[in-house]
C-alpha positions as a LaTeX table, in Angstrom:
\begin{tabular}{lrrr}
\hline
Residue & $x$ (\AA) & $y$ (\AA) & $z$ (\AA) \\
\hline
Met1 & $-19.19$ & $-1.63$ & 2.71 \\
His2 & $-17.92$ & $-1.72$ & $-0.70$ \\
Cys3 & $-17.05$ & 0.58 & $-3.53$ \\
Glu4 & $-15.39$ & 0.64 & $-6.96$ \\
Val5 & $-12.27$ & 3.44 & $-7.70$ \\
Val6 & $-10.12$ & 4.01 & $-10.91$ \\
Phe7 & $-7.06$ & 4.97 & $-10.81$ \\
Ala8 & $-5.55$ & 6.32 & $-14.19$ \\
Ala9 & $-2.49$ & 8.05 & $-15.36$ \\
Tyr10 & $-1.41$ & 10.51 & $-17.10$ \\
Thr11 & 1.18 & 13.07 & $-18.73$ \\
Lys12 & 2.36 & 15.76 & $-17.36$ \\
Glu13 & 3.14 & 17.14 & $-20.06$ \\
Ser14 & $-0.28$ & 17.46 & $-22.35$ \\
Gly15 & $-2.34$ & 15.17 & $-19.92$ \\
Glu16 & $-3.05$ & 12.76 & $-21.82$ \\
Lys17 & $-4.12$ & 9.57 & $-20.45$ \\
Leu18 & $-2.33$ & 6.79 & $-20.50$ \\
Arg19 & $-3.87$ & 3.79 & $-18.93$ \\
Gln20 & $-6.63$ & 3.51 & $-15.58$ \\
Ile21 & $-7.50$ & 0.40 & $-14.56$ \\
Ala22 & $-10.96$ & $-0.19$ & $-12.42$ \\
Asn23 & $-10.35$ & $-1.61$ & $-8.92$ \\
Arg24 & $-13.37$ & $-3.14$ & $-6.32$ \\
Phe25 & $-13.05$ & $-3.15$ & $-3.14$ \\
Thr26 & $-14.51$ & $-4.89$ & $-0.29$ \\
Phe27 & $-14.39$ & $-3.74$ & 3.59 \\
Gly28 & $-15.56$ & $-5.63$ & 6.83 \\
Leu29 & $-16.09$ & $-3.54$ & 9.56 \\
Lys30 & $-15.95$ & $-4.29$ & 13.48 \\
Lys31 & $-17.26$ & $-1.86$ & 15.84 \\
Ile32 & $-14.83$ & $-1.46$ & 18.94 \\
Gly33 & $-16.03$ & 0.70 & 21.39 \\
Glu34 & $-17.04$ & 3.68 & 20.10 \\
Ser35 & $-15.19$ & 3.31 & 16.73 \\
Trp36 & $-15.16$ & 1.30 & 13.63 \\
Val37 & $-12.57$ & $-0.38$ & 12.50 \\
Ile38 & $-11.38$ & $-2.21$ & 9.26 \\
Ala39 & $-11.49$ & $-5.94$ & 10.01 \\
His40 & $-11.23$ & $-7.24$ & 6.63 \\
Gln41 & $-10.36$ & $-5.75$ & 3.09 \\
His42 & $-10.24$ & $-7.52$ & $-0.08$ \\
Ser43 & $-9.68$ & $-6.22$ & $-3.50$ \\
Ser44 & $-10.09$ & $-7.43$ & $-6.70$ \\
Leu45 & $-10.06$ & $-6.65$ & $-10.46$ \\
Pro46 & $-13.61$ & $-7.19$ & $-12.88$ \\
Ile47 & $-13.73$ & $-10.06$ & $-14.79$ \\
Asp48 & $-15.09$ & $-10.94$ & $-18.24$ \\
Met49 & $-17.33$ & $-14.44$ & $-17.47$ \\
Asn50 & $-17.01$ & $-15.14$ & $-20.29$ \\
Thr51 & $-13.44$ & $-15.19$ & $-21.39$ \\
Gly52 & $-12.17$ & $-15.06$ & $-17.75$ \\
Lys53 & $-9.66$ & $-12.44$ & $-18.35$ \\
Gly54 & $-9.34$ & $-9.18$ & $-15.96$ \\
Met55 & $-11.37$ & $-5.57$ & $-17.19$ \\
Phe56 & $-8.82$ & $-3.32$ & $-17.23$ \\
His57 & $-10.71$ & $-0.35$ & $-19.86$ \\
Leu58 & $-13.65$ & 0.02 & $-17.64$ \\
Arg59 & $-15.50$ & 3.63 & $-17.84$ \\
\hline
\end{tabular}
């Protein structure tokens, strides 16, 4: 299973966005009995393949 999550910080007073970061998650699941459990989890920041730098301001 995989997903992308965007975390953002806003000021309490005005609601102005201060910053945000996109993060990719991958989960490896394993079925034990009747339940699925997370057997492996990986988190990463997308990078620009041309510069090798993190892409902090997606979306």
